[in-house]
C-alpha positions, -999 to +999 in steps of 0.1 A: +159+005-139+136-004-169+109-029-168+131-051-191+160-050-168+136-060-138+127-091-157+164-101-164+171-096-127+143-120-117+153-147-141+189-145-129+179-147-093+163-181-101+198-195-111+220-180-084+209-198-052+229-184-022+234-208+006+219-202+041+244-197+068+270-177+044+290-152+059+273-118+063+287-087+050+268-061+070+242-057+098+210-038+098+185-031+125+148-037+119+118-021+133+119-044+165+154-033+172+169-066+160+203-068+145+202-089+112+233-099+093+228-096+055+250-101+024+263-071+006+236-075-022+202-087-019+193-109-049+164-129-034+137-116-013+107-135+003+078-114+014+054-127+039+020-119+054+001-088+039+018-092+005+004-063-013+015-039+015+050-052+018+055-058-019+047-021-024+075-011-002+098-034-023+086-019-054+092+017-041+128+006-036+130-005-072+137-040-059+105-059-072+127-080-093+143-096-063+111-112-049+111-149-053+076-158-039+044-154-057+013-136-045-009-154-019-045-165-030-061-136-015-040-111-034-043-126-069-077-115-078-080-076-071-043-064-073-033-074-110-009-045-110+014-063-085+025-085-115+028-054-138+053-038-114+070-071-108+063-096-135+084-123-118+059-127-089+033-141-114+051-173-120+065-178-084+050-201-059+029-191-029+049-198+002+022-189+029-008-208+038-043-193+034-044-182+069-010-164+060+010-186+081+044-191+066+053-223+047+087-227+065+100-256+043+090-237+009+108-206+024+140-227+031+138-240-005+135-204-020+170-197-001+162-159+004+189-133+013+162-116+033+126-123+045+104-093+051+073-096+074+050-074+093+039-104+115+059-104+147+046-138+158+064-156+129+097-140+134+113-164+158+102-195+141+118-184+109+149-172+127+153-205+144+157-220+109+185-199+100+164-174+079+175-137+078+142-120+089+136-083+089+105-072+108+085-041+096+059-025+119+033-001+110+015+016+141+011+053+126+006+063+091+039+081+088+056+047+098+057+042+062+088+064+062+104+045+088+098+012+069+115+028+039+144+039+060+149+002+071+145-010+035+169+017+023+195-001+046+184-037+034+189-027-002+218-005+003+199+024-012+197+051+015+194+080-010+164+063-026+145+060+007+155+096+015+141+106-018+108+089-011+106+105+022+110+139+009+083+132-016+060+121+012+067+152+032+065+176+003+032+160-009+016+163+026+029+201+027+016+209-007-018+197+002-019+214+035-010+247+019-037+243-008-065+235+016-055+259+044-074+289+028-104+269+031-100+264+069-130+285+078-152+268+051-173+237+058-153+207+052-172+178+036-181+148+058-167+117+044-176+081+051-151+053+038-171+020+041-181-014+029-218-012+021-225-050+024-213-051+059-217-015+072-179-015+081-153+012+080-125-013+072-092+007+077-079+028+106-055+047+083-086+062+066-088+084+098-055+098+088-057+105+051-093+118+050-084+148+073-050+151+056-070+157+024-094+182+040-124+160+049-141+152+082-144+114+087-176+106+104-161+074+119-132+092+136-141+087+172-104+081+184-107+044+180-077+021+179-091-009+163-085-016+127-122-017+116-155-002+129-190-014+122-221+009+126-259+008+124-281+018+096-296+043+119-261+058+126-254+059+089-286+080+081-278+102+112-243+110+096-257+115+062-222+122+048-214+145+019-191+118+004-191+081+003-157+063-005-159+026-015-134+000-029-153-015-059-176-005-086-202-030-073-204-010-042-214+022-062-241+003-078-253-011-043-254+025-031-276+036-061-301+008-057-304+004-020-336+020-006-317+037+023-283+043+008-299+061-022-315+086-001-281+097+016-268+131+005-238+117-011-259+095-034-283+121-042-255+145-051-236+119-071-205+120-048-198+082-044-163+073-055-142+043-059-107+045-044-078+038-068-060+005-069-024+001-079+001-020-062-026-020-034-059-003-027-048+033-021-071+038+009-052+009+028-016+008+039+006+011+010+037+031-002+013+048-025+001+069+005+012+102-009-009+097-041-039+086-018-039+120-002-036+138-037-065+118-050-087+123-019-078+162-018-090+164-055-120+144-048-130+165-016-120+199-031-120+198-067-096+223-084-080+234-050-046+219-062-046+242-091-014+228-105-024+191-101-026+167-130-034+136-112-028+112-140+007+127-148+017+127-109+007+091-107+025+081-138+056+100-124+053+084-090+054+050-106+083+058-130+104+073-104+099+050-075+086+017-090+109+019-121+080+013-144+066+037-170+029+029-173+009+039-204-021+063-200-047+036-202-029+018-173-030+050-152-066+056-161-075+020-149-058+026-117-073+057-110-107+044-117-105+016-092-123-007-116-100-037-113 
């Protein structure tokens, strides 16, 4: 589906408002084991909660044009490619509160065919108003594949879901084969962090860092989403590589009296993670690209046949149905949004 086609679908959806309570054509089972009745075709989707995450799944199904809500305030500033992948969300209203509580009345007015959320606590309140709610859960990194399985059922695209899952598995296998010869070599120690708070913000980094052949210094078997640490601990770790989320973080590392003396800073190995539909270091359907980028960052040249820009463009073209120009790909990979 072309970008033009996506825009047409979005505008058509604003005219054809299905009524709540219409007879369902099929049943799907969500990630809480709940059975949800849905119409044969999903023309109007509401996404709630962690919008960049959930939207990235919808984009990967080629269904961004069905989203009838806009981005929440927290998501507008940093993730501009959300509105490139689905231009319709730029003009749609926000239907959740700043604390991510759903605005139930606004959702009712949107008349969705399906509501997607990762917040279990909101499900019953929405269902009680007659809304068709599909719950998506993410406990382990590979749950992205389970999410895509459910969405393949929701949108009637099981073959597209299967294609994404094959790409996911093939990418991880490709990376594993490439870094296997270096198994006896010293793998770089890596810290993904926010310099201003001395925090490792995302548990998923404890998955993609080792998957790409690095050693995460914060991986202590924790189950919590984030971890803070002391300046003394940071100096003790003295990682080979630092990963941050914004260009200003790189400047802070360079200028800070302590950060600038770390091995990673002295060697010029401080990197900004790419940002597309979401920040690649966080939960997103772009996870396979995260591992490719991290492998190239940790082990330059190890993936001998990898052209990361071309691979990224192909991913978005194949799964998001958007063919981005080279300048856009370069901006995403630079993380300088």
